C-alpha positions, 0 to 999 in steps of 0.5 A: 127860642122856638118859632111859631108852630104853623100848620102842617100840609093839607091840615085843616085851618080856621081864622077866628075873630077877624074883620072878614072882608068877602067881597061877594057880591053884596060886599058882605062885612063880617066884623068879627067872624071866621074863615074855614078851609079844608081841603083846599077850598074855602068851607064856610064863612061865617060866625063862630064856626065849628072846625074839625078837631085837627084844624089848625087855629089862628087867633086873628082878632084885630085883623083884617081877613080878605081873598088873596090880591090879583096882579093883571099885568107884571113884567115878572123877568124884570124884577132881576133889575129891581129899581134900577130904572128908578129915574127913567122914562118911557123912551129910556126903558124901551132903549135899554130893554129891547134895543140894548141891554135887555137883550142880553138876557139869558133864559137863566135870567128871566127865569131868575127874574120871574122867581123873585117876583113870584116870592114878592107878590106872595109876600105881599098878599097877591095870590095870582099874578099875570107875568107880561112875559114880552122878553122871551125873545126864543123859545128857550127863555119861554122855557125858562119863564115858564119852568120858574113859575110852575115851581114857585109858590102861587097862581101864575098865568104866563102871558107870552110875548116876545116885543123884539119880534113881531107877534104875526111871526113868533105865534107862528112858531111851533116851538112857541106854540108849545111853550103856550100850550104847556102853559095853559094845560100845566096843573101848576099853572093858572093858564096862559095868555098871548102879550102884544100890542097893536100900534096902528098899522092899516094892514092889520098884521096882527089879525094872525096873531089873534087868530093864533089866540083863538087857535090856542083857546086863550085871551089877548092882553095888550097895552092899549091907550099908550100917548105916542104908541098905541091909541084910538087907531089900533082899537079901531083896527081891532073892533073892525077885525073882530079881533076885540072879544071878552076876556081881552085885557086893555092895560093902561088904556090911558089915552083913549077916546069916548069911541075906544071906550065904547067899544071896549065896554060894548066888547066885554073887555077889561082894563088893568090899571098900572097907576104908579106906571102911567103917572111916571112914564106918560102913558097917559092920565090914569083912567079910573074916571073914564073906566067907571063913566063907561062901566068897564071892569077894572083891576090893578097891577104893578107894571115893573118893579125896575121902577115901581111898588110890587105890591098891591097896597101901593097900587090901590094908595097911588090909583084912589089918589090920582083919581081923587086929585083929578076930580078936585083940579077938574073942579078948580078949574071950573072954580067949583069944589068937591064936597063929595068924593066919587071914588070909594076905598071900597071900590079899588079893594074890589078892583085888587081882588074881584076885578083881577078874577074877572079879568083873568076869568077866573071869577068862579075860582077866586076873587072872593072868600066864598064857599067852594072857592079855592082858598086863596086868602090873606090875613092883615095882621100885625099887633106889634104895629101901632098902625094896626089899631083901632081898625074902624074902616076896614076898606080905608085901612087896607088902601091907606094904612097897611103895607106888606109888613102886616101881611100876617098870612097867606094861604093858596089852595089851603096851604101856608105860603106866608105865617106869621109875617114870613114867607115858608114856602120857596126858596128865596135863598136859592134865587138870591143866589141865581140874582147874584149871578144874572147882575154879575153877568150884566154888569160885566156885559155892560161894562161899569161906564154903561152900568152906572149911565144906564142907572143914572141917565142923561135927558137926550138931545134928540129923540131916540124912538119914533114909537116906543113899541115897534119892533125895530130900531130906526135906520137910515132910509135907503138910497 
């Protein structure tokens, strides 16, 4: 039986009769609207649009059209080990990846993880992803990460990092800088950032890394407000040293004081929420409530699929669930009852689209369906699913009802990368072969016993790391 005809490369596309969530400043919703895409950009959004005769028409009545979603923090290389660490704690994660077995990853293993993660993102309607790539132990690892992203469908920002080294050292390496400059300037990429953390050393050795970001013309993304690792002292040091600038993204930000949140707000920073991670790992309670209180822009992220879901539907759902649970809990502690929910479904859809675009400095190009913007468009439409009827509240439907299997069409720059529910771009079979090689290599390197124990860790009798964000293993004091 022949497949459904698909749009041809460069062909104009018009999506007809869908519920259109423009996510413009007014959050305009068109109940039965059209989106016209021409030459890689959104040409028009409206009702009964005139389209070129050569346009490919997608009948979407009963579906929802929205901007492509934006993931502002995903350790993409770790997707090669999807769900392996489902029972880990944060400490076990750091020991496995940064002190022991993650150090065995070859450049091609980093590339394989990036490639499958890129396809994973596209398949679920995420058109832009920031690769928080902190496993780049050598410039060759960085080259492999960059080439994997640049050759994958979708838009990607490479946030270059190396948790096995000190950021004030690796950011000075000319070979590392060349990779970052290539990611920044490569037309196949959506930019570059530096990815490193500030544990709170009073000498502020990270000053050189922040200067490197300024020299390279890129922003910084940093894990902040992580229990026992990066907290208020790191924020204070950044603020006192003039390192908090607009465009800085603070990941998690879950255990900060009001003063630290005020510093982030005053300096134009944003926060990337990874609620499944914060709930599971213990960075702190997901701080959506604090971000609203301080007027800090928010975006959503997956973090790592070595543990968590790899789609924005799950991220939206867990974020709103965690925030509403906290609101009820606080009220109950005081003997009160919440009669009106503060956080709304519309807000988390905003964070998944507009919020991500703004966090990456790309709001003028993506994040909403408006004429002139890049045609990164997602159609959520599944007429074969009873869950997709009726659609009465489209924001609520996206957050609580829909899933990656309901994503019918994904356009990136007007080109279909998913159509009729199936990926139509990338080389999934080839990536699967690369992953098989990576897994075979790692199992061989670890041995069966370590492989099994890594996946099913015991609770340690004593603390292994005093700070999981340290740059080296603890050693015995010298005598």
